[in-house]
C-alpha positions as CSV (number, residue, x, y, z in Angstrom):
1,M,84.3,161.7,-64.7
2,P,82.7,160.7,-68.0
3,Y,84.1,162.2,-71.2
4,S,82.6,163.0,-74.5
5,M,83.6,164.2,-78.0
6,L,81.8,166.9,-80.0
7,V,81.9,166.6,-83.8
8,D,81.2,169.9,-85.5
9,V,80.4,168.9,-89.1
10,T,80.7,172.6,-90.2
11,K,84.4,172.5,-89.2
12,C,85.5,169.2,-90.7
13,I,87.6,169.6,-93.9
14,G,87.7,165.9,-94.8
15,C,91.5,165.6,-94.4
16,Q,91.1,162.2,-92.8
17,G,94.0,162.9,-90.4
18,C,91.9,161.3,-87.7
19,Q,91.9,158.1,-89.7
20,V,95.7,158.1,-90.0
21,S,96.3,158.9,-86.3
22,C,93.8,156.2,-85.3
23,K,95.6,153.6,-87.3
24,N,99.0,154.8,-86.0
25,W,98.0,154.7,-82.4
26,N,96.3,151.3,-82.7
27,D,99.1,149.8,-84.8
28,K,96.7,148.9,-87.7
29,Q,97.9,148.4,-91.2
30,A,96.6,150.4,-94.1
31,D,94.0,148.9,-96.4
32,K,94.5,148.6,-100.1
33,T,91.5,150.4,-101.5
34,T,90.1,152.0,-104.7
35,L,88.4,155.4,-104.8
36,G,84.6,154.9,-104.9
37,T,81.8,157.1,-105.7
38,D,81.5,158.3,-102.1
39,F,85.1,159.4,-102.0
40,G,85.6,157.7,-98.7
41,N,88.8,155.7,-98.5
42,P,88.1,153.1,-97.1
43,S,84.3,153.6,-97.3
44,T,83.5,151.5,-94.3
45,M,85.0,150.5,-90.9
46,N,86.6,147.1,-90.7
47,S,89.1,145.1,-88.5
48,N,91.9,147.5,-89.6
49,T,89.9,150.7,-89.7
50,Y,88.2,152.0,-86.6
51,T,87.1,155.3,-88.0
52,V,86.2,156.7,-91.4
53,V,85.3,160.1,-92.8
54,K,82.1,160.0,-94.9
55,F,81.8,162.5,-97.8
56,D,78.4,163.8,-98.7
57,E,77.5,166.2,-101.5
58,A,74.3,168.2,-101.5
59,V,72.9,170.4,-104.2
60,A,71.5,173.7,-103.1
61,A,70.3,176.9,-104.8
62,D,73.6,178.6,-104.4
63,G,75.6,175.6,-105.6
64,N,76.9,172.3,-104.4
65,H,77.9,171.8,-100.7
66,W,80.2,169.2,-99.2
67,H,79.8,167.8,-95.8
68,F,82.4,165.5,-94.1
69,T,81.3,163.4,-91.2
70,K,83.6,161.3,-89.0
71,A,82.1,157.9,-88.0
72,Q,83.3,155.5,-85.3
73,C,81.9,153.6,-82.3
74,M,79.4,156.0,-80.6
75,H,80.3,154.7,-77.1
76,C,76.7,154.6,-75.9
77,K,75.9,155.4,-72.2
78,T,74.1,152.1,-72.0
79,P,75.7,150.1,-74.8
80,A,73.6,147.5,-76.6
81,C,76.8,145.5,-77.5
82,A,77.7,145.1,-73.8
83,G,74.1,144.2,-72.9
84,A,74.1,141.5,-75.6
85,C,77.5,140.0,-74.8
86,P,77.1,136.8,-72.8
87,S,80.7,136.7,-71.6
88,H,81.1,140.4,-70.7
89,A,83.8,140.9,-73.3
90,L,82.5,144.5,-73.8
91,T,82.2,146.8,-70.8
92,K,81.5,150.5,-70.3
93,T,84.1,152.4,-68.2
94,E,83.3,155.3,-65.9
95,A,85.3,157.6,-68.1
96,G,83.0,156.9,-71.1
97,P,84.8,154.4,-73.5
98,V,83.2,151.0,-74.3
99,V,86.2,148.7,-74.2
100,Y,86.7,145.2,-75.6
101,H,88.4,142.4,-73.6
102,R,89.8,139.8,-76.0
103,D,90.4,137.2,-73.3
104,R,86.7,137.0,-72.5
105,C,85.3,136.9,-76.1
106,I,83.8,133.7,-77.3
107,G,83.3,134.9,-80.9
108,C,79.5,134.8,-80.8
109,R,79.2,138.2,-82.6
110,Y,76.0,139.1,-80.8
111,C,77.5,142.6,-80.3
112,M,77.5,143.0,-84.1
113,L,73.8,142.2,-84.2
114,A,72.8,144.3,-81.2
115,C,74.6,147.6,-82.1
116,P,72.1,150.0,-83.5
117,F,74.9,151.9,-85.3
118,E,76.4,148.7,-86.9
119,V,79.9,149.4,-85.6
120,P,81.7,146.2,-84.4
121,T,83.6,144.3,-87.0
122,F,85.1,140.8,-87.0
123,D,88.5,139.3,-87.9
124,W,87.1,136.9,-90.6
125,H,90.6,136.0,-91.7
126,K,91.9,134.7,-88.4
127,A,91.5,131.2,-86.8
128,I,90.9,132.8,-83.4
129,P,89.2,136.0,-84.4
130,S,88.5,139.2,-82.4
131,I,85.9,141.9,-82.4
132,N,87.3,145.2,-83.5
133,K,86.1,148.8,-82.9
134,C,87.1,152.2,-81.7
135,S,88.1,152.1,-78.0
136,F,87.8,155.9,-77.6
137,C,91.5,155.7,-76.9
138,A,90.7,154.3,-73.4
139,D,94.4,153.8,-72.7
140,R,95.2,157.5,-73.5
141,V,92.1,158.8,-71.6
142,A,93.1,156.8,-68.6
143,S,96.5,158.5,-68.7
144,G,95.0,162.0,-69.0
145,I,95.7,162.3,-72.7
146,E,93.0,163.1,-75.3
147,P,92.2,160.6,-78.0
148,A,94.5,160.4,-81.0
149,C,91.9,161.6,-83.5
150,S,91.0,164.9,-81.7
151,R,94.7,165.5,-80.9
152,T,95.4,165.4,-84.6
153,C,92.4,167.3,-86.0
154,P,93.7,170.6,-87.6
155,S,90.4,172.3,-88.0
156,G,88.8,172.1,-84.6
157,A,86.0,169.8,-85.8
158,L,86.7,167.5,-82.8
159,T,86.5,168.7,-79.2
160,F,87.2,166.4,-76.3
161,G,86.3,167.0,-72.7
162,N,84.2,166.0,-69.8
163,T,80.6,165.4,-70.9
164,E,79.0,168.3,-69.1
165,D,81.4,170.8,-70.8
166,V,81.0,169.2,-74.2
167,V,77.2,169.4,-74.1
168,K,77.4,173.0,-72.9
169,L,79.7,173.8,-75.8
170,A,77.3,172.2,-78.3
171,E,74.4,174.1,-76.9
172,Q,76.3,177.4,-76.9
173,R,77.2,177.1,-80.6
174,L,73.6,176.3,-81.5
175,A,72.3,179.3,-79.5
176,A,75.0,181.7,-80.8
177,H,74.4,180.8,-84.4
178,P,70.8,179.7,-85.0
179,E,71.1,180.8,-88.6
180,K,74.0,178.4,-89.2
181,Y,73.2,175.2,-87.2
182,V,70.3,172.8,-87.2
183,N,68.8,173.1,-83.6
184,Y,69.6,169.5,-82.6
185,I,72.5,167.6,-81.0
186,Y,72.7,164.1,-82.5
187,G,73.8,161.5,-79.9
188,K,72.5,163.4,-76.9
189,D,69.4,161.1,-76.8
190,E,70.0,158.5,-79.5
191,A,70.2,154.9,-78.1
192,G,69.8,156.3,-74.6
193,G,72.6,158.9,-75.2
194,T,76.1,158.4,-76.5
195,S,79.5,159.8,-75.7
196,W,79.9,161.2,-79.3
197,L,77.8,164.2,-80.1
198,Y,77.2,165.9,-83.5
199,I,76.1,169.3,-84.6
200,S,75.6,170.3,-88.2
201,D,74.5,173.0,-90.6
202,T,72.4,170.5,-92.6
203,E,69.6,168.2,-91.6
204,F,71.0,164.9,-90.2
205,K,69.1,162.9,-92.8
206,N,71.7,164.4,-95.3
207,L,74.5,162.9,-93.3
208,P,75.5,159.2,-92.6
209,L,73.9,159.4,-89.1
210,D,70.9,157.1,-88.7
211,E,67.8,159.1,-87.6
212,S,65.8,155.9,-87.2
213,V,67.8,155.0,-84.1
214,E,65.5,155.0,-81.1
215,K,65.9,157.4,-78.2
216,A,65.7,154.6,-75.6
217,A,68.6,152.5,-74.7
218,Y,68.9,149.3,-76.7
219,D,70.4,147.1,-74.0
220,R,67.0,145.9,-72.9
221,Y,66.7,143.8,-76.0
222,G,69.9,142.0,-75.6
223,L,69.8,141.1,-71.9
224,S,66.6,139.2,-72.0
225,V,67.6,136.9,-74.8
226,M,71.4,136.8,-75.5
227,N,72.5,135.9,-72.0
228,K,70.4,132.7,-72.1
229,V,72.6,131.0,-74.7
230,P,76.3,131.3,-73.8
231,G,76.7,127.5,-74.1
232,F,75.6,127.5,-77.7
233,A,77.8,130.5,-78.5
234,I,80.9,128.8,-77.0
235,G,80.2,125.7,-79.1
236,A,79.6,127.7,-82.2
237,A,82.9,129.6,-81.7
238,A,84.9,126.4,-81.1
239,L,83.3,124.8,-84.2
240,M,84.2,127.8,-86.4
241,A,87.8,127.8,-85.1
242,G,88.0,124.0,-85.8
243,F,86.8,124.4,-89.4
244,F,89.3,127.2,-90.0
245,F,92.1,125.1,-88.5
246,I,91.3,122.0,-90.6
247,S,90.9,124.0,-93.9
248,G,94.2,125.7,-93.1
249,R,95.9,122.3,-92.7
250,K,94.4,121.1,-95.9
251,A,95.6,124.2,-97.8
252,S,99.1,123.8,-96.3
253,A,99.2,120.1,-97.2
254,G,98.2,120.9,-100.8
255,K,101.0,123.4,-101.1
256,D,103.5,120.9,-99.7
257,G,102.4,118.4,-102.2
258,D,102.9,120.7,-105.1
259,K,106.6,121.2,-104.3
């Protein structure tokens, strides 16, 4: 049974509790950040941060309005990242999550190039780096437990359930309150459909959700080209690791010489 998550932007209060619970469940350390103009903290996803809440202020006739939008891996139904990966390090499960297998990864980073939502990040500071992204709490879902983010959400902005029920809920809210919601479910068709769906009271162009993403699945671009060059990718990954190891040895030798 495939699962999905509905994000109701009208209910999000920007508490960032989902960020904290995500870090806690995935045992990721906090980032030292400074408050930027967008008020997000941190403002983008990285190897330690799998989800962020984006803050957007809009000026209207009746005053300023704030919208808070949770961003993470969209877990596409036909993921471009998995289609581009020559070593099958990224796979789509029947339950919905797109999961990463570290033992298969060759470090080519094709998934980063292929993702239309620009989600996967890289461990640049490690000799043997990994790709990092939200796993949709695949381990929790497999055990019958909802993801950490929705379990923590205090305002009801996140609703987890089987895909059919989640889509119906989104459609019911749009139909019940046409004066409140924009009549569109973001993620239902984008990139061939995703496991994360959004409804909002403002046009999606006002939110950090890319409206230029095609409706068709993106995997067709990756399969025809990326899978032809695994040998090159393996060599490049090995070379990068070698350079990192050598530079690390030199830095260590320099420190020893200063003692």
